[in-house]
N, C-alpha and C positions, 0 to 999 in steps of 0.2 A: 205512462200511467194516467196522465191527465186526459188522454184521448180514449181511455178504456183499458180493459184487461190486456196484458202483454206478458210474454215469457220472461222468466227471471234474468236470462242472459241479456235482455234488452232493457231491463229496469234496474233492480237493486244490485245486480252483478255486472252492470255495464261499466267499463273502465276505458276512458280515453287518455288518462294521464300517464300511466306507466309504460304504455306502448310507444313505439317510434311515431313521430309526428306524421310521417307519410302514411303509415298504416292507419293511424287515427283518422286522417282525412278520408281515406277509402272506406273505413268502417262506418264513419258518420254519414257518408253519402249513401251507403246501402241502407242505413237505418232511417234516412230522411231527416237527420238532425242538421238543418241548414246553418244554425248559429255556430255550431261546433265546427262545421266545414269552413266557414268564413274566418273565424279566429285562428284556427290551426293553420289554414293556408297562409294567412298574413304573417304569422310567426315564422313559418317555414320560409316564406319569401324573404323576410328580414335576415334570417340566418344565411341564406344563399347570397344576399347582397353584400353582407360583411365579408364573406369568403371571396366573392368576385372582385370587390373593391380593392383588396390587397394586390390583386394581379395587375391593377392599373397603375401601381406605384413602381416607377423605374428609377433606381439610383443613378445619379449623374455626378461627374467630377466638377467641383467648384474650386476655382483658383482664387486664392486670397493673396493680394499683393501687400508686401511689407515695404512701406515707404518711409524715408527719412523726412521729418517735419521740423519746422522751427519751434522751439520751446523757450518760453520766457520764465526764468525762475524769479519768484516774488519774495522769497525769504532766504536767509543764510544764517548759519550758526556762528556765534561770536564767543570767543574765549574770554568772557567777562561776566563776573557774578553780580555786577552792580544792578542789573535789571531784576535779579531775583529778590533783592532787598526791597524793591518798590512794588513787588507783586501784590495785586489786589485780591479780593475774595472770589473773583470769577472762576479762577482755576479750581478752587476748592469745590464750588458748586457744580462745575462741570464734572468733576470726579464723582461727587455724590449722586448726581443725576444718572451717570453711567452705571453706577453700582446698584442703585435702588429703584430707578424709574426707567431703565432700559433706554436712556437717551443715547443717541449715536455720538461717536467721536466727532469733534469739529475737524475742519479741513487741516491737514498737516499732522494729525495725530492718529495713531493706530494702537493696537493692543501691545505691541512690543517695540515700536519705533515712533519717534517723531521724525518727520522728514520735511525737506524743502517743499514749499508750495510752488506750483507752477501753473502756467496757462498756455493753451494752444488755440489755434484758430479753427480747429476742426469742429464739425457739428457735435451736439451733445450726445448723440447715440453712437458715436464712433469710439471704439476702444483704442487707447494708445498706451504704449509702454515707454517710460521715461526713466533714465538713470540719474538719480540725485543723491545727495548726502542724507544719511539716516543716523539718528542719535539713539543709542540704546543705553539704558542705565541698569545697575544691579547693586546688590549689597554683598560684600565679602565678609561673612560673619564667623566669629570664633566664640566658643563657650568660655565664659569668664568665671573666675573664682570670686565669691562674695564674702566680704568682711564687714560686719556691723560694728562700727566704732562707738556708737552711742545712740540712746533713745531719749528724746526730750518731750516734755509736755509743755506746749506753748500757749495755753489758754484756749485757743480755738482749733489747734491742730496737734497731732502727734507726729514728731519728726524722727525718722530713722536715718541716721548718718551712716552712709555705706561707701565702700570702695569696691570697684569692679576691676579685677586684675587679669590681664593676659600677658604673655611674654612681650616685653618691650613697651607696655602701656598700662597705666593705672588711672582710672577715672574716678574722681571723688564727687559724690552727689548726695542729695537728700531726697527721701521719699516722704511726701506729706500726705497724711491720712486724716480725713475728717469723719470717716464712717464709724469710728469708735464713739464719737461724742454722744449720739442719742442713747447709747447703752451705758454711759458712765454712772448712772444712778442705780444700775442693777447690782445685785449682790454676788454675781459670778466672779470668782477669783481670776480666771483666765478668760480673756476675750480674743476672738479671732476675727479676721476680716481678710477678704481677698483683694488683691491689687494688680494692676497692669499699668506699665509705663512704656511710652515710646517717645524718646526725646533725643537731645543733643548733648554731647559731652566732649571733653578734650583730655588728652594725655597730660597729666599734671596740670600746670597752669599755662601751657603753651597756646599761643594764638596762631601758630603756623597752620596752614590749610591741610598739610599732610598729617597733622596730629589730631584732627577733628574726627569724632566717632559718632555713630548712631547707636543709642543705648536702647535695647529691647529687654524688658524684664517683666515677669509676672510671677505671682506666688501667693503665700499665705503669711500674714503678719499676726503677731500675738503680743499682748501686753498683760502685765499683772495689775489688776484693778487696785489692789491694796497699795501699790507704790505711787498711785496718783494722789496728790494732796487734796484735802477737803475743800480748800479754797481754790476754786477753779479759775480765778482771775490771775493767778500767779503765772509767770512766763519763764521759759528756759529752765524748767525743773527736770533734772535727770530722773527717769523712771526705768522700771524693769520691762524689757521687751525683747523680742527676737523675731527673726524671719525663719519660720519653721521649714518651709519648703519653697523652692523658687527655681525658675529657669532664667538664666542671664546670658545675653549675647552682646558683644561689642562688634559693631559692623563698620566697615570702611565703604563709603559710597564709591562706586566706580562707574565710568562711562566710556563709551567708545563711539567714534564717528566713522562710518564706513559707507561705501557706495552700495546702493540697493536699487533694484528694478521695481518701479511702481507701475502697475497696470490699473487703469481706470478709464471710465467714460466721463461724460459731463456731469453726472450726478453721484456715481457710486465708485468706491474703491473696490476693485475686482481682485486684487492680490498683490503680494510683495515678496520679493526674493532677494536675499543678500547675494551680491556677486560672488560666485564660487561656493555658495552654501545652499542649504536646503530651504525650501519655501517655508514661510511662517504665516500664522493666522493673521487675518486683518481685523 
């Protein structure tokens, strides 16, 4: 149309897009559209090159050799809790960084296992598999019965004296709550607050390691505002209160040391598999 009048099939009805590219090149050549011929030909040539290039790829057999190599273990597990008593805050910040900031695990630690650190003389890009000791920990928990033996107002906190009972073990502890205090001046008769606790307890007064338990508890506490004395400086005053709803668990920490296969290169942990078991995440 830029060069003058032309039939409709060569102007407004002209279509190079929906037809096959080869036919489009032929049609554009007949119509004298050189730019369309060049672009369509280049597109067609690229398609042919992709098809032809795959024919140049021939699979071949690659032999990978499995060799025994010397390995130096750098750490070992010790059946002694003294080191845990002297633990500093670094382990806590490592855990916090892993949960909230996607910080990777340090060497010797994975999602399900702690394992012996080791060193080899192979290059950093070489993958090796080493069998070492792996430590796994867990909690064996049972649902506990809750008994509230008393509620006290202690000037700055409200104390719920409770016992958690499972067959063969009773843990006596106190739940301290300060969340009631900002609302003590209100006129509400009943006041509620939510609580959660994760701590340590023992069966009775035993100091034996087998009688130690992990206490997990959360629920709803309630107190009667009218039972609190007007003089808030008084201490150890019995008041009326209850734990309306709660979930309680007494847990026994367990651990197991077993042999595991560690696959890694110089920088990354590639996988781990307990001997005789299914593979686990890293």
